[in-house]
BADRENTI-320214 format. One record per residue (C-alpha): residue number from 1; x, z, y. Coordinates in nm, 2 decimals. Last residue first. Example, Ala and Ser with C-alpha at 12.3 -4.5 7.8 and 13.67 -1.06 7.14 Angstrom:
BEGIN
2/1.37/0.71/-0.11;
1/1.23/0.78/-0.45;
This chain:
BEGIN
273/9.10/9.24/5.97;
272/9.30/9.22/5.65;
271/9.03/9.38/5.44;
270/8.77/9.14/5.57;
269/8.99/8.84/5.49;
268/9.05/8.97/5.13;
267/8.68/9.02/5.09;
266/8.62/8.66/5.16;
265/8.28/8.50/5.21;
264/8.19/8.61/5.57;
263/8.55/8.59/5.70;
262/8.59/8.25/5.54;
261/8.28/8.13/5.72;
260/8.42/8.25/6.05;
259/8.75/8.08/5.99;
258/8.55/7.76/5.90;
257/8.37/7.78/6.24;
256/8.70/7.85/6.41;
255/8.85/7.53/6.26;
254/8.53/7.35/6.34;
253/8.58/7.38/6.72;
252/8.95/7.32/6.69;
251/8.89/6.99/6.52;
250/8.63/6.88/6.78;
249/8.35/6.69/6.62;
248/8.16/6.37/6.67;
247/8.44/6.15/6.54;
246/8.43/6.35/6.22;
245/8.78/6.41/6.09;
244/8.76/6.79/6.13;
243/8.44/6.79/5.93;
242/8.11/6.96/5.96;
241/7.85/6.78/5.74;
240/7.65/6.50/5.90;
239/7.29/6.46/6.00;
238/7.41/6.39/6.35;
237/7.15/6.58/6.54;
236/7.10/6.86/6.29;
235/7.47/6.90/6.25;
234/7.52/6.92/6.63;
233/7.25/7.18/6.66;
232/7.40/7.40/6.39;
231/7.75/7.37/6.54;
230/7.62/7.46/6.89;
229/7.44/7.77/6.75;
228/7.76/7.87/6.57;
227/7.99/7.82/6.87;
226/7.91/8.13/7.07;
225/7.98/8.36/6.78;
224/8.30/8.17/6.70;
223/8.43/8.23/7.05;
222/8.35/8.60/7.03;
221/8.54/8.62/6.70;
220/8.83/8.42/6.85;
219/8.85/8.67/7.14;
218/8.81/8.96/6.90;
217/9.10/8.84/6.68;
216/9.32/8.73/6.98;
215/9.30/9.07/7.15;
214/9.32/9.27/6.82;
213/9.65/9.10/6.73;
212/9.80/9.09/7.07;
211/9.76/9.47/7.08;
210/9.87/9.62/7.41;
209/9.97/9.99/7.42;
208/10.34/9.95/7.47;
207/10.29/9.67/7.72;
206/10.07/9.89/7.94;
205/9.70/9.81/7.93;
204/9.54/9.63/8.23;
203/9.58/9.27/8.10;
202/9.43/9.35/7.76;
201/9.14/9.54/7.91;
200/9.04/9.28/8.16;
199/9.08/9.01/7.89;
198/8.83/9.20/7.68;
197/8.60/9.25/7.98;
196/8.58/8.87/8.00;
195/8.71/8.56/8.17;
194/8.90/8.77/8.43;
193/8.96/8.79/8.80;
192/8.64/8.78/9.00;
191/8.40/8.86/8.71;
190/8.61/9.17/8.61;
189/8.62/9.29/8.97;
188/8.24/9.26/8.99;
187/8.21/9.45/8.67;
186/8.42/9.74/8.78;
185/8.16/9.98/8.92;
184/8.22/10.25/8.65;
183/7.88/10.21/8.49;
182/7.89/9.84/8.53;
181/8.23/9.83/8.35;
180/8.10/10.05/8.07;
179/7.78/9.83/8.02;
178/8.00/9.52/8.00;
177/8.22/9.69/7.74;
176/7.92/9.79/7.54;
175/7.81/9.42/7.52;
174/8.11/9.34/7.31;
173/8.48/9.27/7.32;
172/8.53/9.58/7.54;
171/8.43/9.81/7.26;
170/8.62/9.64/6.98;
169/8.94/9.63/7.19;
168/8.92/10.00/7.27;
167/8.82/10.10/6.91;
166/9.12/9.91/6.78;
165/9.35/10.10/7.02;
164/9.24/10.42/6.86;
163/9.07/10.74/6.97;
162/8.82/10.61/7.23;
161/8.54/10.81/7.38;
160/8.76/11.00/7.62;
159/8.66/10.81/7.94;
158/8.80/10.94/8.26;
157/9.15/10.81/8.17;
156/9.00/10.48/8.08;
155/8.85/10.45/8.43;
154/9.19/10.52/8.58;
153/9.33/10.25/8.37;
152/9.07/10.00/8.50;
151/9.13/10.10/8.86;
150/9.50/10.05/8.83;
149/9.45/9.72/8.66;
148/9.22/9.59/8.94;
147/9.49/9.69/9.19;
146/9.75/9.49/9.00;
145/9.52/9.19/8.98;
144/9.45/9.20/9.35;
143/9.81/9.23/9.46;
142/9.83/8.87/9.58;
141/9.53/8.91/9.81;
140/9.16/8.90/9.72;
139/9.12/9.24/9.57;
138/9.03/9.45/9.88;
137/8.89/9.13/10.04;
136/8.61/9.33/10.19;
135/8.63/9.69/10.11;
134/8.52/9.79/9.76;
133/8.16/9.88/9.74;
132/7.91/10.15/9.84;
131/8.18/10.40/9.96;
130/8.13/10.77/9.96;
129/7.94/10.72/9.63;
128/8.17/10.94/9.42;
127/8.27/10.64/9.21;
126/8.33/10.43/9.52;
125/8.54/10.70/9.70;
124/8.73/10.74/9.37;
123/8.82/10.37/9.39;
122/8.94/10.40/9.75;
121/9.16/10.70/9.67;
120/9.28/10.53/9.35;
119/9.40/10.22/9.54;
118/9.58/10.44/9.79;
117/9.74/10.64/9.52;
116/9.87/10.32/9.36;
115/10.01/10.19/9.69;
114/10.24/10.49/9.74;
113/10.43/10.42/10.05;
112/10.77/10.58/10.10;
111/10.91/10.68/10.44;
110/11.29/10.69/10.44;
109/11.37/10.35/10.30;
108/11.07/10.17/10.45;
107/11.13/10.31/10.80;
106/10.91/10.12/11.05;
105/10.69/9.97/10.78;
104/10.65/10.31/10.61;
103/10.54/10.47/10.95;
102/10.30/10.18/10.99;
101/10.13/10.27/10.66;
100/10.04/10.61/10.80;
99/9.89/10.44/11.10;
98/9.69/10.20/10.89;
97/9.56/10.49/10.68;
96/9.39/10.63/10.98;
95/9.25/10.30/11.10;
94/9.10/10.21/10.76;
93/9.31/10.03/10.50;
92/9.16/9.77/10.27;
91/9.30/9.48/10.47;
90/9.66/9.57/10.40;
89/9.81/9.58/10.75;
88/10.00/9.28/10.88;
87/10.12/9.41/11.22;
86/10.09/9.17/11.50;
85/9.77/9.32/11.64;
84/9.95/9.65/11.66;
83/10.11/9.52/11.98;
82/9.80/9.62/12.17;
81/9.84/9.99/12.07;
80/10.20/10.02/12.19;
79/10.13/10.16/12.54;
78/10.33/10.48/12.47;
77/10.01/10.68/12.53;
76/9.82/10.44/12.31;
75/10.07/10.48/12.02;
74/10.04/10.86/12.05;
73/9.66/10.83/12.04;
72/9.68/10.62/11.72;
71/9.89/10.88/11.55;
70/10.25/10.94/11.43;
69/10.35/11.30/11.39;
68/10.43/11.35/11.02;
67/10.58/11.00/10.94;
66/10.75/10.97/11.28;
65/10.91/11.32/11.23;
64/11.04/11.20/10.89;
63/11.18/10.88/11.04;
62/11.37/11.09/11.30;
61/11.22/11.12/11.65;
60/11.41/11.07/11.97;
59/11.08/11.05/12.16;
58/11.16/10.80/12.44;
57/11.44/10.59/12.30;
56/11.39/10.63/11.92;
55/11.01/10.61/11.92;
54/11.01/10.32/12.17;
53/11.27/10.12/11.99;
52/11.09/10.16/11.66;
51/10.77/10.03/11.82;
50/10.94/9.74/11.98;
49/11.13/9.64/11.67;
48/10.81/9.68/11.47;
47/10.64/9.42/11.69;
46/10.93/9.18/11.65;
45/10.92/9.23/11.27;
44/10.55/9.16/11.27;
43/10.59/8.84/11.46;
42/10.86/8.73/11.22;
41/10.63/8.79/10.92;
40/10.32/8.62/11.08;
39/10.51/8.30/11.16;
38/10.63/8.25/11.51;
37/10.46/8.23/11.86;
36/10.49/8.60/11.92;
35/10.72/8.59/12.22;
34/10.48/8.36/12.41;
33/10.20/8.61/12.36;
32/10.33/8.79/12.66;
31/10.35/9.16/12.64;
30/10.06/9.32/12.81;
29/9.97/9.47/13.15;
28/10.29/9.41/13.35;
27/10.47/9.59/13.63;
26/10.31/9.92/13.52;
25/10.66/10.07/13.46;
24/10.58/10.11/13.09;
23/10.46/9.75/13.09;
22/10.79/9.63/13.24;
21/10.98/9.82/12.97;
20/10.77/9.63/12.71;
19/10.87/9.30/12.87;
18/11.24/9.39/12.85;
17/11.18/9.50/12.49;
16/11.04/9.15/12.41;
15/11.34/8.99/12.56;
14/11.58/9.20/12.36;
13/11.39/9.12/12.04;
12/11.43/8.75/12.10;
11/11.81/8.80/12.17;
10/11.87/9.00/11.85;
9/11.93/9.37/11.91;
8/12.28/9.52/11.94;
7/12.26/9.61/12.31;
6/11.90/9.73/12.29;
5/11.96/10.10/12.28;
4/12.27/10.08/12.50;
3/12.07/9.92/12.78;
2/11.83/10.21/12.83;
1/11.63/10.06/13.12;
């Protein structure tokens, strides 16, 4: 056993390496699960220690060589395939991409991982019908919103119908926005993370392109549009005029109603907006 290679390892890692050496000598079949009775992060680090040790000791590869040459068949020949169960791969990665991602986990400083390109690769596969839908739980982890933003911005890049920020907000504030998201297979993502296509747009845009003014204007406009039938029904039932002091009314509810009426009657309001 190459003692010098494991001399500076933590005690737990050393014990796992000893078990691994026994497997290479056909003295054991698998590394005992006893060593992986920790949280998922610690288990992953132990597994990476073993894989890193094997590449360095028996192959003598640099991080760049690992990145270019690593494969599932190689891991199997080194009897490392079973230990992959302790690696926390992003759920959207297939077996090929998992191996590439593993090189990044082994040497994060030397082997960079471009998450954005991976998201776009999957989204392009959906747009080009190579995939029927996003992989299961693709957007359910902590990076889900970020991934949805990447897809949305790519969709905008493919759509040259908008010349101003106002046109963007106006489009996604209405039914046309829903149609666009369905066309580009993003409506399910919108439903999962956002209250509306308008919010999807506003969240996805870079800070320098966001317009809080148009976002709140169209959001309130949509709110008012939904409120008018309720206001009319409430007035018929109570026989009362709309008033912020009325015990039957919600002050914010009627504030938006009056704002809507002001928009209809005032040319100044229309000019401002």
